[in-house]
MDAnalysis code that builds the backbone (N, CA, C; Angstrom):
import MDAnalysis as mda
import numpy as np

u = mda.Universe.empty(756, n_residues=252, atom_resindex=np.repeat(np.arange(252), 3), trajectory=True)
u.add_TopologyAttr("name", ["N", "CA", "C"] * 252)
u.add_TopologyAttr("resid", np.arange(1, 253))
u.add_TopologyAttr("resname", ["MET", "TYR", "THR", "ALA", "ARG", "ASN", "TYR", "ILE", "LYS", "ALA", "GLU", "SER", "LEU", "ALA", "GLN", "ALA", "HIS", "GLU", "LEU", "ASN", "GLN", "ARG", "ARG", "GLY", "ASN", "ALA", "ILE", "ILE", "GLY", "GLY", "GLY", "CYS", "TRP", "MET", "ARG", "MET", "GLY", "GLU", "ARG", "MET", "TYR", "ASP", "THR", "LEU", "ILE", "ASP", "LEU", "SER", "GLY", "LEU", "GLY", "LEU", "ASP", "GLN", "ILE", "GLN", "ASP", "ARG", "GLY", "GLU", "GLU", "ALA", "ALA", "LEU", "GLY", "ALA", "MET", "VAL", "THR", "LEU", "ARG", "GLN", "LEU", "GLU", "THR", "ASN", "PHE", "MET", "LEU", "ASP", "LYS", "CYS", "PHE", "GLY", "GLY", "LEU", "PHE", "ARG", "LYS", "CYS", "THR", "GLN", "HIS", "ILE", "VAL", "GLY", "VAL", "GLN", "PHE", "ARG", "ASN", "CYS", "ALA", "THR", "LEU", "GLY", "GLY", "SER", "VAL", "TYR", "SER", "ARG", "PHE", "GLY", "PHE", "SER", "ASP", "ILE", "VAL", "THR", "ALA", "LEU", "LEU", "ALA", "LEU", "SER", "CYS", "GLN", "VAL", "GLU", "LEU", "ALA", "GLY", "ALA", "GLY", "ARG", "ILE", "PRO", "LEU", "GLU", "GLU", "TYR", "VAL", "LYS", "LEU", "PRO", "ARG", "ASP", "ARG", "ASP", "VAL", "LEU", "SER", "TRP", "VAL", "PHE", "VAL", "LYS", "LYS", "ASP", "GLY", "ARG", "PRO", "VAL", "ALA", "TYR", "GLU", "THR", "ALA", "ARG", "ASN", "SER", "GLU", "THR", "ASP", "LEU", "PRO", "VAL", "LEU", "THR", "CYS", "ALA", "LEU", "SER", "LYS", "VAL", "GLY", "GLU", "SER", "TRP", "ARG", "ALA", "VAL", "ILE", "GLY", "ALA", "ARG", "PRO", "GLY", "SER", "PRO", "ARG", "VAL", "LEU", "GLU", "ASP", "SER", "THR", "TRP", "GLU", "GLY", "LEU", "GLU", "LYS", "GLN", "VAL", "LEU", "ALA", "LEU", "GLU", "TYR", "GLY", "ASP", "ASN", "MET", "ARG", "GLY", "SER", "ALA", "LYS", "TYR", "ARG", "ARG", "HIS", "LEU", "ALA", "GLY", "VAL", "LEU", "LEU", "LYS", "ARG", "CYS", "LYS", "GLU", "GLN", "LEU", "GLU", "VAL", "SER", "GLY", "VAL"])
u.atoms.positions = np.array([
    [153.482, 33.767, 124.481],
    [154.445, 35.221, 125.246],
    [153.312, 36.472, 124.833],
    [152.882, 37.730, 125.976],
    [152.276, 38.961, 125.470],
    [152.829, 39.670, 124.815],
    [152.608, 40.773, 124.283],
    [153.288, 41.747, 123.489],
    [152.246, 43.202, 123.763],
    [152.840, 44.324, 123.742],
    [152.163, 45.684, 124.031],
    [152.639, 46.549, 123.283],
    [151.727, 47.489, 122.830],
    [152.214, 48.477, 122.202],
    [152.708, 49.779, 122.978],
    [152.372, 49.985, 124.017],
    [152.796, 51.027, 125.277],
    [153.181, 50.347, 126.167],
    [154.097, 51.357, 127.077],
    [154.500, 50.960, 128.257],
    [154.218, 52.041, 129.486],
    [153.743, 52.441, 130.378],
    [153.512, 53.353, 131.171],
    [153.663, 53.271, 132.666],
    [154.952, 53.723, 133.272],
    [155.139, 53.590, 134.629],
    [154.234, 54.492, 135.300],
    [153.197, 53.879, 135.960],
    [152.304, 55.118, 136.489],
    [152.930, 56.020, 137.978],
    [152.359, 57.274, 137.577],
    [152.989, 58.247, 138.699],
    [151.929, 58.373, 139.604],
    [150.748, 58.017, 139.869],
    [149.929, 57.905, 140.741],
    [148.875, 56.463, 140.954],
    [148.378, 56.436, 141.910],
    [147.274, 55.435, 141.784],
    [146.114, 56.407, 140.984],
    [145.603, 57.422, 141.165],
    [144.719, 58.073, 140.370],
    [144.874, 57.725, 138.956],
    [146.147, 57.689, 138.495],
    [146.797, 57.695, 137.432],
    [146.387, 56.427, 136.414],
    [146.832, 55.381, 137.295],
    [146.917, 53.699, 137.195],
    [145.247, 53.409, 137.050],
    [144.303, 54.012, 138.137],
    [142.782, 53.635, 137.609],
    [142.437, 53.995, 136.528],
    [143.038, 55.342, 136.181],
    [142.164, 55.996, 135.126],
    [142.508, 55.452, 133.542],
    [144.176, 54.779, 133.597],
    [144.821, 54.136, 132.667],
    [143.330, 52.742, 132.454],
    [143.526, 52.217, 133.280],
    [143.261, 50.746, 133.485],
    [141.576, 50.820, 132.927],
    [140.876, 51.893, 133.181],
    [139.631, 51.668, 132.485],
    [139.597, 51.397, 130.996],
    [140.546, 51.666, 130.559],
    [140.378, 51.453, 129.063],
    [140.592, 49.926, 128.471],
    [139.620, 49.377, 127.908],
    [139.674, 48.051, 127.457],
    [141.035, 47.816, 126.882],
    [141.880, 46.942, 126.900],
    [143.120, 46.682, 126.324],
    [143.996, 46.898, 126.842],
    [143.973, 47.899, 128.082],
    [145.311, 48.372, 129.178],
    [145.361, 47.198, 130.125],
    [146.178, 46.989, 130.848],
    [146.281, 45.698, 131.520],
    [147.533, 46.502, 132.975],
    [147.138, 46.395, 134.274],
    [148.187, 46.153, 135.233],
    [149.369, 44.899, 134.998],
    [150.462, 45.470, 134.630],
    [151.623, 44.271, 134.782],
    [152.014, 43.357, 136.092],
    [151.716, 44.041, 137.302],
    [152.152, 43.319, 138.465],
    [153.488, 42.499, 138.150],
    [153.728, 41.827, 138.665],
    [154.708, 40.561, 138.449],
    [154.891, 40.147, 137.088],
    [154.044, 40.160, 136.333],
    [153.737, 39.462, 134.802],
    [153.982, 38.114, 134.764],
    [153.875, 37.123, 135.958],
    [154.387, 35.860, 135.732],
    [153.163, 34.804, 135.214],
    [151.950, 35.436, 135.331],
    [150.633, 34.506, 134.491],
    [150.560, 35.101, 133.175],
    [150.784, 36.690, 133.180],
    [150.440, 37.126, 131.543],
    [151.493, 36.656, 130.361],
    [152.657, 36.137, 130.995],
    [153.787, 35.646, 130.370],
    [153.264, 34.416, 129.656],
    [152.171, 33.610, 130.459],
    [151.941, 32.375, 129.977],
    [150.766, 32.327, 128.321],
    [150.302, 33.836, 128.178],
    [149.186, 34.003, 127.306],
    [149.834, 34.701, 126.263],
    [148.960, 34.520, 124.941],
    [149.410, 34.976, 123.843],
    [148.832, 36.663, 123.423],
    [148.076, 37.192, 124.546],
    [147.507, 38.645, 124.125],
    [148.494, 39.535, 123.831],
    [147.886, 40.515, 122.793],
    [148.318, 42.062, 122.499],
    [147.645, 42.888, 123.360],
    [148.385, 43.424, 124.143],
    [147.758, 44.803, 124.956],
    [148.349, 46.019, 124.632],
    [147.134, 46.975, 124.517],
    [147.329, 48.463, 124.082],
    [148.332, 49.135, 124.994],
    [148.277, 49.187, 126.471],
    [149.070, 49.669, 127.341],
    [149.064, 48.666, 128.586],
    [150.595, 48.325, 128.764],
    [151.181, 48.007, 129.983],
    [151.216, 48.877, 131.192],
    [150.572, 49.022, 132.349],
    [150.544, 50.019, 133.485],
    [151.291, 49.391, 134.483],
    [152.373, 49.722, 134.871],
    [153.533, 49.748, 135.645],
    [153.344, 50.172, 137.302],
    [153.193, 49.756, 138.183],
    [152.879, 50.138, 139.459],
    [154.112, 50.465, 140.470],
    [155.398, 50.113, 139.689],
    [156.374, 49.603, 140.793],
    [156.926, 51.562, 141.311],
    [156.776, 52.138, 140.889],
    [157.184, 53.529, 141.474],
    [155.911, 54.038, 142.412],
    [155.186, 53.386, 142.955],
    [154.052, 53.889, 143.915],
    [154.235, 53.342, 144.972],
    [155.819, 52.914, 145.810],
    [155.618, 52.350, 146.786],
    [154.919, 51.250, 147.580],
    [154.406, 50.557, 146.648],
    [153.548, 49.722, 147.230],
    [154.045, 48.223, 147.152],
    [155.598, 48.266, 147.125],
    [156.237, 46.825, 147.693],
    [156.522, 46.948, 148.774],
    [156.112, 47.208, 149.670],
    [156.483, 47.403, 151.154],
    [155.689, 46.507, 152.130],
    [155.812, 46.268, 153.291],
    [155.027, 45.277, 154.456],
    [155.780, 46.323, 155.234],
    [154.547, 47.013, 156.041],
    [154.380, 47.517, 157.244],
    [153.855, 47.338, 157.989],
    [154.259, 47.531, 159.194],
    [153.650, 47.453, 160.772],
    [152.803, 48.598, 161.202],
    [151.514, 48.374, 161.407],
    [150.810, 49.841, 161.694],
    [150.195, 49.338, 163.242],
    [150.909, 48.831, 163.743],
    [150.290, 48.555, 165.158],
    [149.351, 47.703, 165.190],
    [147.816, 47.788, 165.029],
    [147.112, 46.907, 165.000],
    [146.563, 46.237, 163.896],
    [147.542, 46.253, 162.429],
    [147.427, 45.514, 161.282],
    [148.772, 45.380, 160.788],
    [148.560, 44.614, 159.782],
    [149.784, 44.838, 158.711],
    [149.235, 45.186, 157.556],
    [150.182, 46.016, 156.851],
    [149.758, 46.679, 155.658],
    [150.646, 45.951, 154.344],
    [150.345, 45.317, 153.871],
    [150.749, 44.706, 152.637],
    [150.592, 45.282, 151.232],
    [151.731, 45.929, 150.524],
    [151.285, 46.490, 149.242],
    [151.089, 45.293, 148.347],
    [150.332, 45.982, 147.088],
    [150.234, 45.196, 146.099],
    [151.322, 44.666, 145.622],
    [152.327, 45.383, 145.276],
    [153.372, 44.655, 144.531],
    [154.474, 43.982, 145.454],
    [154.282, 43.889, 146.712],
    [154.913, 42.681, 147.503],
    [155.281, 41.344, 146.789],
    [156.565, 41.072, 146.720],
    [155.885, 39.731, 146.201],
    [156.047, 38.490, 147.113],
    [155.919, 37.157, 146.238],
    [155.524, 36.387, 147.508],
    [156.548, 35.892, 148.438],
    [157.939, 36.270, 147.779],
    [159.172, 35.814, 148.301],
    [158.840, 36.522, 149.788],
    [159.031, 37.617, 149.575],
    [158.743, 38.793, 150.848],
    [157.686, 38.411, 151.746],
    [156.537, 38.268, 151.446],
    [155.745, 37.658, 152.294],
    [156.289, 36.623, 152.979],
    [157.010, 35.538, 152.607],
    [157.711, 34.141, 153.163],
    [158.923, 35.024, 153.878],
    [159.500, 35.574, 153.863],
    [160.492, 35.734, 154.590],
    [160.593, 36.937, 155.306],
    [159.668, 37.496, 155.533],
    [159.174, 38.613, 156.264],
    [159.383, 38.290, 158.106],
    [160.292, 39.000, 158.806],
    [160.223, 38.366, 160.236],
    [158.291, 39.246, 160.894],
    [158.355, 39.926, 160.702],
    [157.398, 40.911, 161.567],
    [156.099, 39.751, 161.298],
    [155.730, 39.548, 159.844],
    [154.667, 38.332, 159.644],
    [154.874, 37.250, 160.107],
    [156.033, 36.613, 160.331],
    [156.182, 35.306, 160.465],
    [155.842, 35.133, 162.449],
    [156.656, 36.475, 162.725],
    [156.324, 36.540, 164.306],
    [154.464, 36.738, 164.631],
    [153.988, 37.883, 163.986],
    [152.654, 37.845, 164.361],
    [151.529, 36.847, 163.467],
    [151.947, 36.061, 163.050],
    [150.961, 35.225, 162.392],
    [151.503, 33.694, 162.289],
    [152.629, 33.568, 163.101],
    [152.671, 32.016, 163.368],
    [152.931, 31.361, 162.230],
    [154.259, 32.072, 161.344],
    [154.339, 31.044, 160.031],
    [153.395, 31.232, 159.005],
    [152.104, 31.525, 159.216],
    [151.056, 31.284, 158.196],
    [151.831, 31.952, 156.641],
    [152.424, 32.766, 156.497],
    [152.822, 33.186, 155.024],
    [153.894, 32.526, 154.584],
    [154.675, 32.116, 155.307],
    [155.909, 31.373, 155.175],
    [155.194, 29.733, 154.720],
    [154.228, 29.078, 155.243],
    [153.866, 27.783, 154.921],
    [152.650, 28.020, 153.907],
    [152.210, 28.825, 153.347],
    [151.532, 29.217, 152.469],
    [152.228, 29.176, 151.139],
    [153.576, 30.027, 151.276],
    [153.915, 30.187, 149.876],
    [155.133, 29.483, 149.437],
    [155.526, 28.511, 150.659],
    [156.852, 28.059, 150.452],
    [156.926, 27.228, 149.311],
    [155.639, 26.585, 148.851],
    [155.263, 25.647, 147.825],
    [154.957, 25.964, 146.395],
    [155.092, 27.319, 146.225],
    [154.561, 27.851, 145.137],
    [155.753, 27.977, 143.887],
    [155.834, 27.244, 143.342],
    [156.693, 26.812, 142.231],
    [157.911, 26.776, 142.357],
    [158.844, 28.166, 142.730],
    [159.967, 27.884, 143.057],
    [160.364, 29.204, 143.566],
    [161.707, 29.548, 144.289],
    [162.158, 31.158, 144.675],
    [162.242, 31.786, 143.182],
    [162.620, 31.939, 142.174],
    [162.918, 32.588, 141.400],
    [161.581, 33.074, 140.956],
    [160.279, 32.295, 141.004],
    [158.996, 32.700, 140.710],
    [158.206, 33.282, 141.740],
    [158.656, 32.981, 142.783],
    [157.924, 33.866, 143.913],
    [159.083, 35.278, 144.170],
    [160.030, 35.123, 143.916],
    [160.665, 36.697, 143.465],
    [160.084, 37.515, 142.368],
    [159.335, 36.990, 141.721],
    [158.435, 37.875, 140.768],
    [156.924, 38.035, 140.819],
    [156.314, 36.710, 141.142],
    [155.077, 36.989, 141.594],
    [154.425, 37.994, 142.765],
    [153.524, 39.061, 142.328],
    [152.880, 39.481, 143.527],
    [151.930, 39.528, 144.123],
    [151.688, 39.816, 145.301],
    [150.322, 39.579, 146.603],
    [149.500, 40.135, 145.511],
    [149.455, 41.609, 145.150],
    [148.203, 41.770, 144.151],
    [147.988, 41.193, 143.043],
    [148.902, 40.455, 142.154],
    [148.587, 39.785, 141.168],
    [147.874, 38.681, 141.121],
    [148.142, 37.579, 142.957],
    [147.409, 36.754, 143.567],
    [145.907, 37.066, 143.786],
    [145.674, 38.121, 144.507],
    [144.678, 38.452, 145.218],
    [143.635, 38.854, 144.278],
    [143.952, 39.693, 143.221],
    [143.135, 40.405, 142.349],
    [142.725, 39.346, 141.606],
    [143.486, 38.219, 140.892],
    [142.846, 37.446, 140.173],
    [141.978, 35.806, 140.618],
    [141.561, 36.446, 142.061],
    [140.906, 35.381, 142.579],
    [141.280, 34.008, 141.718],
    [141.935, 33.753, 141.843],
    [142.609, 32.387, 141.440],
    [141.779, 31.235, 142.503],
    [141.009, 30.158, 141.797],
    [140.630, 29.127, 142.844],
    [141.486, 28.664, 143.553],
    [142.694, 28.347, 142.634],
    [144.268, 27.344, 143.540],
    [144.807, 28.395, 144.413],
    [144.784, 29.561, 144.314],
    [145.625, 30.302, 145.421],
    [145.620, 30.451, 146.829],
    [146.826, 29.815, 147.037],
    [147.654, 29.496, 148.663],
    [147.545, 30.791, 149.355],
    [147.607, 31.790, 148.684],
    [147.583, 33.137, 149.380],
    [146.212, 33.388, 149.733],
    [145.296, 33.519, 148.792],
    [143.691, 33.987, 149.040],
    [143.412, 32.877, 150.287],
    [143.453, 31.453, 149.898],
    [143.154, 30.652, 151.411],
    [143.536, 31.062, 152.351],
    [144.759, 31.671, 152.547],
    [145.310, 31.611, 153.790],
    [144.900, 33.101, 154.439],
    [144.715, 34.001, 153.404],
    [144.067, 35.490, 153.654],
    [142.621, 35.417, 154.593],
    [141.876, 34.245, 153.793],
    [140.459, 34.312, 154.021],
    [140.352, 34.125, 155.605],
    [141.106, 33.179, 156.290],
    [141.352, 32.743, 157.393],
    [141.493, 33.601, 158.358],
    [141.876, 34.953, 157.846],
    [142.296, 36.020, 158.921],
    [141.278, 37.057, 158.744],
    [141.135, 38.240, 159.613],
    [140.218, 39.257, 159.223],
    [141.313, 40.205, 158.324],
    [140.811, 40.571, 156.971],
    [141.464, 41.205, 156.059],
    [140.664, 42.091, 155.256],
    [141.106, 43.174, 154.996],
    [140.611, 43.964, 153.661],
    [141.594, 44.545, 152.563],
    [140.837, 44.868, 151.872],
    [141.531, 45.195, 150.478],
    [141.306, 46.304, 150.324],
    [142.281, 47.461, 149.759],
    [141.729, 48.626, 149.445],
    [142.080, 48.862, 147.674],
    [141.207, 49.300, 147.365],
    [141.224, 49.832, 145.821],
    [140.878, 51.148, 145.466],
    [141.721, 51.341, 144.472],
    [141.670, 52.974, 143.831],
    [140.344, 53.740, 143.696],
    [139.334, 52.749, 143.429],
    [138.089, 53.230, 143.191],
    [137.057, 53.111, 144.567],
    [137.267, 51.574, 144.944],
    [136.191, 51.398, 145.734],
    [136.607, 51.818, 147.100],
    [137.610, 52.335, 147.223],
    [138.017, 52.113, 148.705],
    [138.362, 50.678, 149.314],
    [138.244, 50.475, 151.101],
    [138.377, 49.579, 151.565],
    [137.091, 48.569, 151.589],
    [137.247, 47.632, 151.519],
    [135.967, 46.340, 151.854],
    [136.959, 45.404, 151.887],
    [135.907, 44.135, 152.825],
    [136.527, 43.390, 153.462],
    [137.025, 42.277, 152.413],
    [137.786, 41.369, 152.496],
    [138.482, 40.477, 151.362],
    [137.473, 39.515, 151.108],
    [136.725, 38.751, 151.933],
    [135.577, 37.901, 151.713],
    [134.639, 38.381, 150.881],
    [134.248, 39.576, 151.018],
    [133.425, 40.418, 149.745],
    [134.387, 40.332, 148.618],
    [135.500, 41.203, 148.487],
    [136.074, 41.010, 147.612],
    [136.346, 39.948, 146.552],
    [136.309, 38.845, 146.934],
    [136.663, 37.503, 146.285],
    [135.512, 37.196, 145.803],
    [134.267, 37.565, 146.058],
    [133.007, 37.315, 145.493],
    [132.270, 37.979, 144.422],
    [133.170, 39.005, 143.988],
    [132.770, 40.560, 143.182],
    [133.618, 39.534, 141.947],
    [132.885, 39.907, 140.561],
    [133.524, 39.533, 139.145],
    [134.659, 40.642, 138.923],
    [135.441, 40.053, 138.290],
    [136.868, 41.167, 137.811],
    [136.450, 42.079, 137.263],
    [136.914, 43.134, 137.871],
    [136.499, 44.577, 137.176],
    [137.575, 45.235, 136.907],
    [137.763, 46.742, 136.810],
    [139.128, 47.541, 136.141],
    [139.384, 48.297, 137.224],
    [139.170, 48.221, 138.434],
    [139.531, 49.038, 139.826],
    [141.383, 48.441, 140.068],
    [141.736, 49.047, 141.099],
    [143.160, 48.728, 141.204],
    [143.292, 48.431, 142.471],
    [143.863, 47.198, 142.697],
    [144.343, 46.857, 144.000],
    [145.281, 47.471, 144.601],
    [145.760, 48.068, 145.830],
    [146.913, 48.707, 146.149],
    [147.276, 48.162, 147.481],
    [146.799, 47.919, 148.088],
    [146.718, 47.441, 149.622],
    [146.144, 46.044, 150.059],
    [146.647, 44.996, 150.889],
    [145.910, 44.319, 151.680],
    [146.427, 44.416, 153.064],
    [145.387, 44.752, 153.958],
    [145.476, 44.850, 155.384],
    [144.659, 43.619, 156.221],
    [145.742, 43.287, 156.853],
    [145.419, 42.181, 158.073],
    [145.368, 42.624, 159.224],
    [144.237, 42.093, 160.048],
    [144.083, 42.549, 161.247],
    [145.056, 41.676, 162.148],
    [145.966, 42.265, 163.363],
    [146.468, 41.564, 164.052],
    [145.697, 41.706, 165.278],
    [144.874, 40.091, 165.241],
    [143.792, 40.423, 166.414],
    [144.301, 39.081, 167.560],
    [145.584, 38.447, 166.991],
    [145.973, 37.237, 167.437],
    [145.514, 35.975, 167.693],
    [144.411, 35.657, 166.354],
    [143.677, 34.582, 166.423],
    [144.833, 33.565, 165.609],
    [144.656, 32.238, 166.266],
    [145.743, 31.105, 165.756],
    [145.436, 30.639, 164.588],
    [146.039, 30.538, 163.778],
    [145.645, 30.246, 162.322],
    [146.525, 28.741, 161.799],
    [146.079, 27.647, 160.893],
    [146.893, 26.723, 160.571],
    [146.309, 26.888, 159.113],
    [147.670, 25.898, 158.404],
    [147.413, 26.352, 156.736],
    [148.136, 24.565, 156.444],
    [147.355, 23.990, 155.360],
    [147.955, 22.683, 155.304],
    [146.915, 22.655, 153.894],
    [148.567, 22.028, 152.635],
    [147.880, 21.989, 151.039],
    [148.317, 20.256, 151.039],
    [147.736, 20.224, 149.720],
    [148.160, 18.602, 149.375],
    [148.462, 19.158, 147.783],
    [149.656, 18.275, 147.459],
    [150.016, 18.359, 145.842],
    [150.563, 17.135, 145.459],
    [150.294, 17.184, 144.048],
    [150.594, 16.028, 143.302],
    [152.267, 15.625, 143.166],
    [152.771, 16.927, 143.058],
    [154.652, 17.067, 143.022],
    [154.682, 18.391, 143.765],
    [155.822, 18.784, 144.624],
    [156.183, 19.609, 145.360],
    [155.847, 20.936, 145.051],
    [156.431, 21.308, 143.388],
    [155.640, 22.571, 143.023],
    [154.784, 22.763, 142.473],
    [153.885, 21.464, 142.135],
    [152.888, 21.550, 141.126],
    [151.610, 22.906, 142.149],
    [150.810, 22.899, 141.346],
    [149.510, 23.623, 141.754],
    [148.867, 22.554, 142.752],
    [148.291, 23.422, 143.837],
    [147.410, 22.222, 144.815],
    [146.545, 21.416, 144.464],
    [146.142, 20.257, 144.616],
    [145.024, 19.996, 144.708],
    [144.034, 20.058, 145.606],
    [144.597, 20.713, 146.709],
    [143.665, 21.221, 147.477],
    [144.098, 22.196, 148.427],
    [143.634, 22.950, 149.167],
    [144.296, 23.910, 150.202],
    [143.022, 24.164, 151.587],
    [143.858, 24.449, 152.504],
    [142.713, 24.413, 153.946],
    [143.573, 25.439, 154.666],
    [142.646, 26.122, 155.176],
    [143.365, 26.972, 156.155],
    [142.443, 27.239, 157.582],
    [142.293, 26.900, 158.530],
    [141.857, 26.943, 160.043],
    [142.018, 28.124, 160.959],
    [141.184, 28.475, 161.577],
    [141.746, 29.540, 162.863],
    [140.614, 29.574, 163.627],
    [140.802, 30.166, 164.868],
    [139.748, 30.430, 165.800],
    [139.523, 31.835, 166.505],
    [138.195, 32.101, 166.450],
    [137.844, 33.709, 167.255],
    [137.332, 32.973, 168.393],
    [137.571, 33.072, 169.595],
    [136.620, 32.849, 171.024],
    [136.342, 31.582, 170.865],
    [135.210, 30.941, 170.306],
    [134.406, 29.922, 170.507],
    [134.293, 29.477, 169.297],
    [134.449, 30.331, 168.143],
    [133.708, 30.187, 166.808],
    [135.233, 29.776, 165.769],
    [135.158, 28.553, 164.949],
    [135.741, 28.107, 164.065],
    [135.439, 28.486, 163.130],
    [136.411, 28.646, 161.976],
    [136.482, 29.427, 160.670],
    [137.480, 28.419, 160.191],
    [136.927, 27.703, 158.390],
    [137.931, 26.669, 157.769],
    [137.569, 27.316, 156.465],
    [138.558, 27.573, 155.653],
    [138.616, 27.907, 154.298],
    [139.322, 27.119, 153.672],
    [138.559, 26.436, 152.251],
    [138.735, 25.202, 151.519],
    [138.690, 25.914, 150.224],
    [140.266, 25.656, 149.549],
    [140.364, 26.382, 148.305],
    [140.666, 25.258, 147.601],
    [140.802, 25.481, 146.194],
    [141.215, 24.673, 145.063],
    [140.248, 23.190, 144.681],
    [139.238, 23.640, 145.003],
    [137.906, 22.455, 145.272],
    [137.564, 21.796, 143.978],
    [137.653, 22.347, 142.453],
    [139.199, 23.362, 142.234],
    [138.179, 24.806, 142.094],
    [137.045, 24.867, 142.450],
    [136.795, 26.029, 142.355],
    [137.164, 27.149, 143.357],
    [136.455, 28.536, 143.411],
    [136.992, 29.671, 144.470],
    [136.901, 28.974, 145.519],
    [138.112, 29.595, 146.697],
    [137.907, 29.380, 148.304],
    [136.289, 29.499, 148.888],
    [136.133, 28.676, 149.816],
    [134.952, 28.501, 150.411],
    [135.128, 28.877, 151.930],
    [134.422, 30.096, 152.499],
    [134.685, 30.185, 154.080],
    [133.653, 29.757, 154.856],
    [133.747, 28.818, 155.682],
    [132.824, 28.089, 156.732],
    [132.773, 28.585, 158.090],
    [132.060, 28.840, 158.701],
    [132.012, 28.790, 160.259],
    [131.170, 28.341, 161.074],
    [131.358, 27.872, 162.262],
    [130.682, 27.302, 163.351],
    [131.144, 27.145, 164.699],
    [130.433, 27.305, 165.634],
    [130.708, 27.203, 166.779],
    [130.985, 25.832, 167.642],
    [130.849, 24.876, 166.910],
    [131.338, 23.416, 167.262],
    [132.094, 22.633, 166.139],
    [133.044, 21.933, 166.399],
    [133.812, 21.358, 165.823],
    [133.131, 20.165, 164.580],
    [132.450, 19.525, 165.302],
    [131.367, 18.812, 164.507],
    [130.573, 19.657, 163.510],
    [130.338, 20.822, 163.996],
    [129.594, 21.436, 162.840],
    [130.121, 21.897, 161.393],
    [131.658, 22.230, 161.876],
    [132.317, 22.619, 160.959],
    [132.790, 21.336, 160.065],
    [133.195, 20.305, 160.699],
    [133.398, 19.310, 159.968],
    [132.408, 18.622, 159.000],
    [130.952, 18.751, 159.278],
    [130.282, 18.484, 158.221],
    [129.552, 19.616, 157.087],
    [130.097, 20.839, 157.514],
    [130.057, 21.860, 156.403],
    [131.211, 21.436, 155.279],
    [132.506, 20.999, 155.748],
    [133.280, 20.944, 154.853],
    [133.324, 19.738, 154.097],
    [133.014, 18.800, 154.600],
    [132.319, 17.264, 153.608],
    [131.175, 17.277, 152.913],
    [130.370, 18.473, 153.211],
    [129.236, 18.888, 152.493],
    [129.674, 19.571, 151.265],
    [130.804, 20.419, 150.915],
    [130.988, 21.190, 150.115],
    [130.932, 20.685, 148.578],
    [130.564, 21.433, 147.870],
    [130.934, 20.767, 146.608],
    [132.423, 20.738, 146.082],
    [132.794, 19.678, 145.556],
    [134.154, 19.402, 145.054],
    [133.934, 18.735, 143.820],
    [134.925, 19.423, 142.967],
    [134.904, 19.073, 141.286],
    [136.003, 18.062, 141.138],
    [136.115, 17.582, 139.630],
    [137.010, 16.755, 139.016],
    [138.024, 17.829, 138.433],
    [139.182, 17.353, 138.308],
    [140.099, 18.087, 137.181],
    [141.115, 16.909, 136.917],
    [142.144, 17.507, 135.981],
    [143.664, 16.779, 135.880],
    [144.150, 16.259, 137.153],
    [144.153, 17.487, 138.459],
    [145.003, 16.798, 139.467],
    [144.190, 16.092, 140.736],
    [142.624, 15.963, 140.519],
    [142.432, 14.741, 141.281],
    [140.502, 15.124, 141.095],
    [140.052, 13.958, 141.719],
    [138.801, 13.945, 141.498],
    [138.008, 14.750, 142.662],
    [136.290, 14.362, 142.354],
    [135.896, 15.387, 143.583],
    [135.608, 14.587, 145.106],
    [135.796, 13.331, 144.493],
    [135.691, 12.034, 145.719],
    [136.874, 12.318, 146.513],
    [138.200, 12.321, 145.935],
    [139.346, 12.322, 146.316],
    [139.509, 13.611, 147.155],
    [139.345, 14.734, 146.575],
    [139.329, 15.900, 147.342],
    [138.400, 16.335, 148.505],
    [137.495, 15.644, 148.503],
    [136.412, 15.607, 149.818],
    [137.232, 14.881, 150.830],
    [137.569, 13.551, 150.530],
    [138.647, 12.893, 151.790],
    [139.503, 13.944, 152.158],
    [140.362, 14.083, 151.146],
    [141.535, 15.344, 151.554],
    [141.183, 16.547, 152.934],
    [139.699, 16.909, 152.017],
    [139.359, 17.899, 153.050],
    [139.249, 17.707, 154.137],
    [138.758, 16.552, 154.562],
    [138.725, 15.908, 156.017],
    [140.098, 15.843, 156.814],
    [140.905, 15.355, 156.001],
    [142.274, 14.993, 156.585],
    [143.024, 16.360, 156.783],
    [143.126, 17.097, 155.621],
    [143.684, 18.649, 155.814],
    [142.814, 19.431, 157.059],
    [141.814, 19.225, 157.259],
    [141.022, 19.916, 158.282],
    [141.558, 19.502, 159.446],
    [141.806, 18.163, 159.941],
    [142.463, 17.330, 161.089],
    [143.483, 17.780, 161.465],
    [144.536, 17.948, 160.351],
    [145.829, 18.250, 160.513],
    [146.160, 19.732, 160.923],
    [145.271, 20.612, 160.274],
    [145.109, 21.893, 160.867],
    [144.479, 21.965, 162.293],
    [143.697, 21.487, 162.737],
    [143.467, 21.441, 164.208],
    [144.456, 20.789, 165.122],
    [145.067, 19.872, 164.433],
    [146.294, 19.141, 165.548],
    [147.197, 20.358, 165.493],
    [147.806, 21.112, 164.596],
    [148.546, 22.206, 164.668],
    [147.982, 23.296, 165.441],
    [146.722, 23.469, 165.607],
    [146.213, 24.355, 166.789],
    [146.324, 24.115, 168.103],
    [145.970, 22.802, 168.141],
    [145.982, 22.006, 169.488],
    [147.412, 21.955, 169.974],
    [148.450, 22.247, 169.298],
    [149.967, 22.042, 169.584],
    [150.182, 23.416, 170.077],
    [149.482, 24.681, 169.324],
    [149.983, 25.736, 169.964],
    [149.089, 26.291, 170.872],
    [148.292, 25.318, 171.559],
    [147.481, 25.622, 172.718],
    [145.773, 26.190, 172.595],
    [145.631, 25.731, 171.610],
    [143.817, 26.129, 171.296],
    [143.290, 25.023, 171.890],
])
């Protein structure tokens, strides 16, 4: 269990950003993964008073606050309608409802976990993140950056009508995934995202289905306690085809 010398409920993003520049300080978020560590923090910074626990329909895009819980993503009607159930599908197997009521979107995205269902799904869409210091940048660019001390405040998802499908393979219902796969199509271009390789999610694009399949199978996969590289490569082909079948059912 972690411990901390001080706790501050931030009154503004500027204050949270300033506090977070100090080594030893940390944003607490939902605290789900922090609880698994033994670290002593100087100051824990709480963003819960900044209105970041909202899901907003802003016309051409959905704005998701960093303090939105995974359970909110799973059950929000607007997200379910605009993105074909994607947020429900990519969250419903994450540990359990109690955990999803605590874990936050910001914690998942900021941490860039290689096994993240959320990040894999978001990368199949047109997304930007907003940072207190750096401003708005594309999510695809953000996940490639090393972790720093900026503060993630919002995730913006463009409502461009693209069809998107999501599949995951797990050894048990609430375990971490062996592999994650999201697939979308914009015009004639396919976009696949493969996560839990077990490295960070990879975005692949091709104008032909055959070309996309070759890229997916040519990806580097690794071994860990949940599966071998050979098994993951096989799963990638299977999950990709299942995603394609989902899109075909929807008329793509």
